[in-house]
C-alpha positions as CSV (number, residue, x, y, z in Angstrom):
1,M,18.9,25.4,5.1
2,A,21.3,28.1,6.4
3,G,23.6,27.0,9.4
4,F,22.2,23.3,9.0
5,S,24.6,20.6,8.9
6,L,24.2,16.7,9.0
7,F,27.1,14.2,9.5
8,V,26.3,10.9,7.8
9,R,28.5,8.4,9.5
10,N,30.0,5.2,8.9
11,G,28.0,4.3,5.7
12,L,29.2,2.1,2.8
13,A,29.0,4.6,0.0
14,L,29.0,4.7,-3.8
15,L,31.3,7.8,-4.3
16,D,31.6,9.8,-7.4
17,G,34.3,8.4,-9.6
18,Q,34.9,5.0,-7.8
19,S,33.6,1.5,-8.5
20,P,29.9,1.4,-8.4
21,H,30.1,-2.4,-7.6
22,T,32.2,-2.1,-4.4
23,P,31.1,0.6,-2.1
24,V,33.7,2.2,0.2
25,R,33.5,3.0,4.1
26,A,32.9,7.0,4.2
27,D,31.8,9.7,6.4
28,I,30.0,12.5,4.5
29,L,29.5,15.8,6.1
30,I,26.5,18.4,4.5
31,S,26.4,21.8,5.4
32,D,23.8,24.3,4.3
33,G,22.5,21.5,2.0
34,V,25.8,20.9,0.1
35,I,28.2,18.1,0.6
36,T,31.3,19.7,1.9
37,A,33.6,17.1,2.9
38,I,33.9,13.3,2.6
39,G,36.2,10.7,4.5
40,G,38.6,11.8,7.3
41,E,38.0,15.5,6.5
42,A,34.5,15.2,7.2
43,K,34.9,13.3,10.3
44,T,37.4,16.2,11.6
45,M,35.0,18.9,10.6
46,A,31.9,17.1,12.4
47,D,34.0,16.4,15.4
48,A,34.6,20.3,15.9
49,R,31.0,20.9,16.0
50,P,29.4,19.1,18.9
51,D,25.8,20.4,18.2
52,I,25.7,18.9,14.5
53,A,23.0,16.4,13.6
54,V,24.3,12.9,13.1
55,L,22.9,10.2,11.1
56,D,24.4,6.7,11.9
57,A,24.7,4.9,8.4
58,A,26.3,1.8,10.0
59,G,24.9,-1.2,8.1
60,R,23.7,1.0,5.3
61,L,24.5,1.4,1.6
62,V,24.7,5.2,0.6
63,T,23.8,6.3,-2.8
64,P,23.1,9.6,-4.5
65,G,19.5,10.4,-4.6
66,F,17.8,9.1,-7.9
67,I,16.2,11.5,-10.5
68,N,12.9,10.9,-12.1
69,A,13.5,12.6,-15.4
70,H,9.9,12.2,-16.8
71,Y,7.0,12.2,-14.5
72,H,3.4,13.6,-14.6
73,S,1.7,14.4,-11.1
74,H,-1.7,14.9,-12.6
75,D,-2.9,11.4,-12.6
76,T,-1.5,9.8,-9.4
77,L,-5.1,8.8,-8.2
78,A,-5.5,6.5,-11.1
79,K,-3.1,3.9,-10.3
80,G,-4.3,0.4,-10.7
81,L,-7.4,1.6,-12.6
82,L,-6.2,0.5,-16.2
83,E,-4.8,-2.6,-17.9
84,Q,-3.1,-2.5,-21.2
85,K,-4.3,0.2,-23.4
86,P,-3.0,1.6,-26.7
87,L,-1.7,5.2,-25.9
88,E,-4.4,7.1,-27.8
89,T,-7.1,5.1,-26.1
90,W,-5.3,5.7,-22.5
91,R,-5.1,9.4,-23.1
92,L,-8.9,9.7,-23.1
93,L,-9.3,7.7,-19.9
94,A,-6.6,9.4,-17.7
95,L,-5.6,12.9,-18.6
96,P,-6.9,16.3,-17.5
97,P,-8.4,17.5,-20.8
98,Q,-11.0,14.7,-20.4
99,Y,-12.1,15.7,-16.7
100,P,-14.2,18.3,-15.0
101,K,-12.2,21.0,-13.3
102,R,-10.5,19.6,-10.4
103,S,-10.7,21.1,-6.9
104,R,-7.5,22.8,-5.2
105,E,-7.5,20.2,-2.6
106,E,-7.4,17.5,-5.1
107,I,-4.5,19.0,-6.8
108,K,-2.3,19.3,-3.9
109,A,-3.3,15.9,-2.4
110,R,-2.5,14.2,-5.6
111,T,0.7,16.0,-5.9
112,L,1.7,15.1,-2.3
113,L,0.8,11.5,-3.0
114,G,3.1,11.3,-5.9
115,A,6.0,12.9,-4.2
116,L,5.5,10.6,-1.2
117,E,5.9,7.4,-3.6
118,C,8.7,9.0,-5.4
119,L,10.6,9.7,-2.0
120,R,9.9,6.2,-0.6
121,S,11.5,5.0,-4.0
122,G,14.4,6.9,-3.2
123,M,13.9,9.6,-5.8
124,T,14.9,12.9,-4.5
125,T,14.4,15.0,-7.7
126,V,11.5,14.8,-10.1
127,Q,10.8,16.5,-13.3
128,D,7.1,17.2,-13.1
129,M,5.5,18.0,-16.6
130,V,2.1,18.8,-15.2
131,T,-0.9,19.4,-17.1
132,L,-3.3,21.8,-15.4
133,Y,-6.6,22.0,-17.6
134,P,-8.3,24.3,-17.7
135,F,-5.3,26.4,-16.2
136,D,-5.9,27.8,-13.0
137,E,-3.3,30.1,-11.0
138,E,-4.3,28.6,-7.7
139,H,-3.8,25.0,-9.0
140,L,-0.1,25.9,-9.9
141,D,0.2,27.3,-6.4
142,A,-1.0,24.1,-4.8
143,V,1.6,21.9,-6.9
144,L,4.4,24.0,-5.7
145,E,3.1,24.3,-2.0
146,A,3.0,20.5,-2.0
147,Y,6.7,20.0,-3.1
148,D,7.9,22.6,-0.8
149,E,6.0,21.2,2.2
150,I,6.8,17.5,1.7
151,G,10.6,18.3,1.1
152,L,11.2,16.7,-2.5
153,R,13.1,18.7,-5.0
154,A,11.0,19.3,-8.3
155,V,11.9,20.7,-11.7
156,V,8.4,21.8,-12.9
157,A,7.2,22.3,-16.3
158,L,3.5,23.3,-17.5
159,Q,2.6,21.0,-20.3
160,Y,1.3,23.0,-23.2
161,A,0.2,22.9,-26.9
162,D,-1.8,25.1,-29.4
163,I,-3.1,22.6,-31.6
164,K,-6.0,20.4,-30.9
165,G,-5.4,16.7,-30.2
166,I,-7.6,15.4,-32.8
167,E,-5.6,17.2,-35.6
168,T,-2.3,15.2,-34.5
169,I,-3.7,11.5,-34.2
170,P,-3.8,9.5,-37.6
171,F,-7.2,8.3,-38.9
172,W,-9.2,10.0,-36.1
173,K,-10.8,12.7,-38.3
174,E,-11.9,10.3,-40.7
175,V,-13.1,7.3,-38.5
176,F,-14.9,9.2,-35.8
177,P,-18.3,10.9,-36.8
178,K,-18.0,14.5,-36.7
179,E,-20.5,14.8,-33.7
180,L,-18.0,12.9,-31.6
181,H,-15.0,14.9,-32.3
182,G,-15.6,17.3,-29.3
183,Q,-15.2,14.2,-27.1
184,L,-11.7,13.5,-28.5
185,S,-8.6,15.1,-26.8
186,T,-4.7,14.3,-26.0
187,A,-2.4,15.2,-23.3
188,A,-2.7,19.1,-23.6
189,E,-5.2,20.9,-25.3
190,P,-5.1,24.6,-26.2
191,D,-6.5,26.8,-23.5
192,A,-7.9,30.0,-25.1
193,R,-8.5,31.7,-21.7
194,I,-4.7,32.2,-20.9
195,D,-1.4,32.7,-22.4
196,Q,0.2,30.3,-20.2
197,L,3.8,30.9,-21.4
198,A,3.5,34.5,-20.8
199,Y,2.0,33.8,-17.5
200,F,4.8,31.6,-16.5
201,E,7.5,34.0,-17.6
202,D,6.0,37.1,-15.8
203,T,5.1,35.1,-12.6
204,F,8.0,33.0,-12.3
205,L,10.8,33.4,-14.6
206,K,11.3,37.0,-14.0
207,T,11.3,36.9,-10.2
208,P,13.5,34.8,-7.8
209,S,11.7,31.5,-6.8
210,R,10.0,31.5,-3.5
211,F,10.9,27.9,-3.0
212,E,14.4,26.5,-2.2
213,R,14.1,23.1,-4.1
214,I,11.9,24.1,-6.9
215,S,13.1,24.9,-10.4
216,W,11.8,25.2,-13.8
217,A,11.6,23.8,-17.3
218,L,9.5,24.1,-20.5
219,G,7.0,21.6,-21.3
220,P,5.8,21.7,-24.9
221,S,3.4,18.6,-25.0
222,A,4.9,17.3,-28.3
223,P,6.2,18.8,-31.6
224,E,3.1,17.6,-33.4
225,R,1.0,19.4,-31.1
226,C,2.9,22.6,-31.2
227,T,3.0,25.1,-34.1
228,S,6.4,26.5,-35.1
229,K,5.5,29.7,-33.4
230,L,5.1,28.3,-30.2
231,V,8.3,26.2,-30.5
232,E,10.0,29.6,-31.4
233,R,8.7,31.0,-28.1
234,T,10.0,27.8,-26.4
235,V,13.3,28.4,-27.7
236,R,13.5,32.0,-26.9
237,L,12.5,31.2,-23.1
238,S,14.9,28.3,-22.8
239,E,17.7,30.5,-24.2
240,T,16.8,33.7,-22.2
241,Y,16.5,31.8,-19.0
242,N,18.9,28.7,-19.5
243,L,15.9,26.4,-19.0
244,P,15.8,22.7,-19.9
245,I,13.0,21.7,-22.1
246,F,10.9,18.4,-21.9
247,T,8.6,17.0,-24.6
248,H,7.1,13.8,-25.8
249,I,8.3,12.3,-29.1
250,Y,7.8,9.1,-31.2
251,E,6.1,7.5,-27.9
252,S,3.7,5.4,-30.1
253,K,3.7,4.2,-33.7
254,G,1.0,6.6,-34.3
255,M,3.1,9.6,-33.2
256,A,5.7,8.3,-35.8
257,L,3.1,7.8,-38.4
258,Q,1.9,11.3,-37.7
259,A,5.4,12.7,-38.6
260,R,5.5,10.7,-41.8
261,L,2.2,12.0,-42.9
262,E,2.5,15.6,-41.7
263,Y,6.0,16.5,-42.5
264,P,7.1,15.5,-46.0
265,E,9.1,18.6,-46.4
266,H,11.4,17.3,-43.5
267,G,11.2,13.7,-44.7
268,G,8.6,12.7,-42.5
269,S,10.8,13.3,-39.5
270,L,10.2,15.3,-36.4
271,I,13.8,15.3,-35.5
272,R,14.7,17.2,-38.7
273,R,11.6,19.6,-38.1
274,L,13.0,20.3,-34.7
275,Q,16.5,20.9,-36.0
276,A,15.1,23.4,-38.7
277,E,13.3,25.0,-35.8
278,G,16.4,25.3,-33.6
279,L,15.1,23.2,-30.7
280,L,17.6,20.4,-30.9
281,G,20.5,20.5,-28.4
282,P,21.7,20.1,-24.9
283,R,18.8,21.8,-23.2
284,L,16.3,19.6,-25.0
285,N,15.0,16.3,-23.6
286,L,12.8,13.8,-25.7
287,A,10.8,11.6,-23.7
288,H,10.3,8.1,-24.9
289,S,11.8,8.2,-28.4
290,V,10.6,4.7,-29.0
291,W,10.4,4.9,-32.7
292,L,13.5,6.9,-33.7
293,Q,15.1,5.8,-36.8
294,D,19.0,5.3,-37.1
295,Q,19.5,8.7,-39.0
296,E,17.5,10.6,-36.3
297,I,19.6,9.0,-33.6
298,A,22.8,10.2,-35.3
299,L,21.5,13.5,-35.4
300,L,20.4,13.6,-31.6
301,A,24.1,12.5,-30.9
302,E,25.6,15.2,-33.3
303,T,23.4,17.9,-31.6
304,G,23.9,16.8,-27.8
305,T,20.1,16.2,-27.6
306,N,19.1,14.1,-24.9
307,V,16.6,11.1,-24.3
308,V,14.6,10.1,-21.3
309,I,13.7,6.4,-21.4
310,N,10.3,5.4,-19.8
311,P,10.4,1.6,-20.0
312,L,7.4,1.1,-17.7
313,S,4.6,3.0,-19.7
314,N,6.1,1.8,-23.1
315,M,5.3,-1.6,-22.4
316,K,1.8,-1.1,-20.8
317,L,0.8,1.2,-23.5
318,K,1.8,-1.0,-26.2
319,S,4.1,1.8,-27.5
320,G,7.4,-0.7,-27.9
321,I,11.0,-1.2,-27.0
322,P,13.0,2.0,-27.4
323,P,16.5,1.6,-29.2
324,I,18.6,1.8,-26.1
325,L,21.6,0.2,-27.3
326,E,21.4,2.3,-30.7
327,L,21.2,5.3,-28.5
328,E,23.9,4.2,-26.2
329,R,26.1,3.5,-29.1
330,A,25.5,6.7,-30.5
331,G,26.8,8.4,-27.5
332,V,23.3,10.1,-26.5
333,S,22.9,11.2,-22.9
334,L,20.2,8.9,-21.4
335,A,18.0,9.8,-18.4
336,L,15.1,7.7,-16.9
337,G,11.6,8.4,-16.0
338,C,8.6,6.6,-14.2
339,D,6.0,8.6,-16.4
340,N,2.3,8.6,-15.3
341,C,0.8,6.6,-12.3
342,S,-1.9,5.4,-14.6
343,C,0.2,3.7,-17.2
344,S,3.4,2.8,-15.1
345,D,1.3,2.3,-12.0
346,A,4.4,3.0,-9.8
347,Q,6.8,5.7,-9.2
348,N,9.5,3.1,-8.7
349,I,12.9,3.8,-9.9
350,F,14.1,0.3,-9.3
351,Q,11.4,-1.2,-11.6
352,A,12.5,1.3,-14.2
353,M,16.2,0.7,-14.1
354,K,15.6,-3.1,-14.2
355,L,13.3,-2.9,-17.0
356,F,15.8,-0.5,-19.0
357,G,18.4,-3.1,-18.6
358,L,16.3,-5.9,-19.6
359,M,15.1,-4.2,-22.7
360,A,18.4,-3.6,-23.8
361,H,19.6,-7.3,-23.2
362,I,16.8,-8.5,-25.6
363,S,17.3,-5.8,-28.4
364,D,20.2,-7.6,-29.8
365,A,20.8,-11.6,-30.0
366,H,24.6,-10.9,-29.9
367,D,25.3,-8.2,-27.9
368,Q,26.6,-8.6,-24.3
369,T,27.1,-5.2,-22.9
370,P,26.4,-5.0,-19.2
371,Q,23.6,-2.8,-18.6
372,A,23.4,-2.2,-14.9
373,E,25.8,0.6,-14.7
374,A,24.2,2.3,-17.7
375,A,20.7,2.0,-15.9
376,Y,22.1,3.4,-12.7
377,A,23.9,6.1,-14.5
378,A,20.5,7.1,-16.3
379,A,18.6,7.4,-12.7
380,T,21.5,9.5,-11.4
381,T,24.1,11.5,-13.6
382,G,21.8,11.2,-16.8
383,G,18.9,12.6,-14.7
384,A,21.2,15.3,-13.5
385,H,22.2,16.4,-17.1
386,A,18.4,16.2,-18.4
387,V,17.6,18.9,-15.7
388,N,20.7,20.9,-16.4
389,R,22.2,20.2,-12.9
390,D,25.4,18.1,-13.6
391,A,27.2,20.0,-11.1
392,D,25.2,19.2,-8.1
393,L,23.0,16.3,-8.7
394,G,23.4,12.7,-9.0
395,R,26.7,12.4,-7.4
396,I,28.4,12.0,-3.8
397,R,31.1,14.6,-4.1
398,P,32.1,17.7,-2.5
399,G,30.0,20.5,-3.9
400,A,27.0,18.3,-4.8
401,R,23.7,18.9,-3.0
402,G,23.2,16.6,0.1
403,D,20.8,14.2,-1.7
404,L,21.3,10.8,-0.4
405,V,19.5,7.4,-0.1
406,L,20.5,4.9,2.6
407,F,19.6,1.1,1.9
408,D,19.5,-1.5,4.5
409,L,22.4,-3.9,3.9
410,S,20.6,-6.5,6.2
411,D,17.8,-6.9,3.6
412,P,18.0,-10.2,1.8
413,S,18.4,-8.1,-1.5
414,Y,22.0,-7.2,-0.3
415,V,22.9,-10.6,1.3
416,P,25.8,-11.3,0.2
417,L,26.8,-7.8,-1.2
418,N,28.4,-8.9,-4.6
419,S,27.8,-5.9,-6.6
420,A,25.9,-2.8,-5.3
421,V,25.1,-1.6,-8.7
422,R,23.8,-4.9,-10.0
423,Q,21.7,-5.5,-6.9
424,I,20.4,-2.1,-6.8
425,V,19.3,-2.6,-10.6
426,Y,18.5,-6.0,-10.7
427,T,17.4,-7.2,-7.1
428,E,16.0,-4.1,-5.2
429,G,12.4,-3.2,-5.5
430,G,12.1,-0.4,-3.1
431,R,11.9,-2.4,0.3
432,G,15.5,-1.8,1.1
433,V,15.2,2.2,1.1
434,H,15.5,3.0,4.7
435,T,16.6,6.7,4.8
436,V,16.1,9.5,2.3
437,V,18.0,12.8,2.6
438,V,17.4,16.0,0.4
439,D,19.4,19.1,0.8
440,G,20.9,17.4,4.0
441,R,17.4,17.2,5.7
442,V,16.0,13.6,6.5
443,V,12.8,13.2,4.4
444,I,12.1,9.6,4.9
445,D,13.3,7.9,8.0
446,G,12.9,4.1,8.6
447,G,10.7,4.0,5.5
448,R,8.2,6.7,6.9
449,L,7.8,10.2,5.9
450,A,9.7,12.7,8.4
451,T,8.5,16.1,7.1
452,M,4.8,15.7,7.4
453,D,2.3,13.5,9.4
454,Q,2.0,10.6,6.8
455,D,-1.2,9.3,8.5
456,R,-2.7,12.6,8.1
457,L,-1.6,13.2,4.8
458,L,-3.1,9.9,3.5
459,E,-6.5,10.9,5.2
460,Q,-6.4,14.1,3.2
461,I,-5.6,12.1,0.0
462,M,-8.4,9.7,0.7
463,A,-11.1,12.4,1.1
464,V,-10.8,13.5,-2.4
465,V,-10.7,10.0,-4.1
466,P,-14.6,9.4,-4.0
467,Q,-14.9,12.4,-6.3
468,F,-12.4,11.3,-8.6
469,R,-13.4,7.7,-8.9
470,S,-16.9,9.1,-9.9
471,D,-15.7,11.4,-12.5
472,Y,-13.3,8.5,-13.8
473,E,-16.3,6.1,-14.1
474,A,-18.3,8.4,-16.0
475,I,-15.4,9.2,-18.4
476,E,-14.7,5.4,-18.6
477,R,-18.6,5.0,-19.8
478,R,-18.2,7.7,-22.4
479,V,-14.8,6.1,-23.9
480,E,-16.5,2.7,-24.0
481,K,-18.9,4.0,-26.5
482,L,-15.9,5.5,-28.5
483,R,-14.3,2.0,-28.5
484,P,-15.2,0.7,-31.8
485,Y,-13.8,3.9,-33.6
486,L,-10.7,3.8,-31.4
487,D,-10.0,0.1,-32.4
488,E,-10.5,1.0,-36.1
489,A,-8.0,4.0,-35.8
490,H,-5.6,1.8,-33.9
491,R,-6.0,-1.1,-36.5
492,R,-5.2,1.3,-39.3
493,I,-2.2,2.8,-37.5
494,W,-0.4,-0.6,-37.1
495,A,-1.2,-1.7,-40.7
496,A,0.7,1.4,-41.8
497,N,4.5,1.3,-42.5
498,V,6.7,3.7,-40.8
499,G,10.1,2.2,-41.6
500,G,10.5,-0.2,-38.7
501,N,8.7,-2.2,-36.0
502,R,9.5,-1.6,-32.2
503,L,6.8,-4.0,-31.0
504,F,8.0,-7.3,-29.9
505,T,5.9,-9.1,-32.4
506,G,8.5,-11.8,-33.6
507,H,8.7,-10.2,-37.0
């Protein structure tokens, strides 16, 4: 990026600190990947440099790049394969521990596919909590190469656990015959062949990154899948290297029930367990958080712990409606994620923002708090906070990275332009995204990828699809034989009392 500048001229911009409803006409100068000036100063500086690259933003709405704060690149090839499934069943159909080892070509292709979809949706940063099972150093290299080549900013975390999945889901051990236990797994399984955290620290954390736009996070899969010793190591690494932590918590009723059964010493609360282990705090991000209780929400607010809402997958996997209003009222920082492609089906930040707002609306019959600004903030500044980048992501201001999205104001979604933020959240679906800029470089131009040959990329992706589909069909047949046991465990989970109901059942 050294020496490269981009002058974004004559757009209507949502600038930091100004009304999100009424954009202002502003020029933006980006130098060496950073916004250096806005307005008249930007024009003056640009006019003095006749060789500067110019992006004409006339007729465009300019926003900061959006941030996908909870995403998994490992199942992008599975979009559209599944209808609604309980979370515990879906894991067996979609996640890496169920599959044969993948090829390096497939790993890279699937990562590029997800990155392309995120960019087309105006997302300039993703937090990829990627599961590579069985772990292969070449597979991680393929993930990093993909992000670097396509031009998407990525905060990468390996997902890890040291407790087998069957030990963490209520009723599975008693419902399934012992001879079937080996066919059961969850999001991440222990990998005895390698200490992933030690490898990660030695290879990446102790040395400068080879990639400009890639940074790191820690990804303990979920507290119930991690021993206290593993949590302790996670805390140490986070403190030593100032890394954000992303984990899943209370995504489904089964996860909440597991906490009630397994942690009586903490009052049946995973939040209180994490407090005792020193994990709560501003570096921790809890994805989903659907089944939080009021006292747990208060504890998150007290400790500055963050929550990443994933409304699309929470609906499709029957997990429930997260307590968005309660979290907002408590002052918990919220980010937004699009989660897995096999259960959200779309890396589409606009769908996520809209559903965020609508879920909050139906959560309280009397509350009339507007939610468009809250949803937009979760997808920008809330995401920046989650990845520990408050200073330079999620805003248009001097000193921030040059990550911008330009929307076509002639699209019917913006005619007439009554409120930019409401129309982004409730009207936009992705069609209006015209140009995406990351670090001052145009990566999407006119809706097409500008950093790679998009047609050639799609050919490379389709080349790995037949093998994936063949493996998926075999897994689907295997899981269908497990269905009576899965359904029985699911019925038992839903019959249990965990102190609340987050599913919209009318009672």
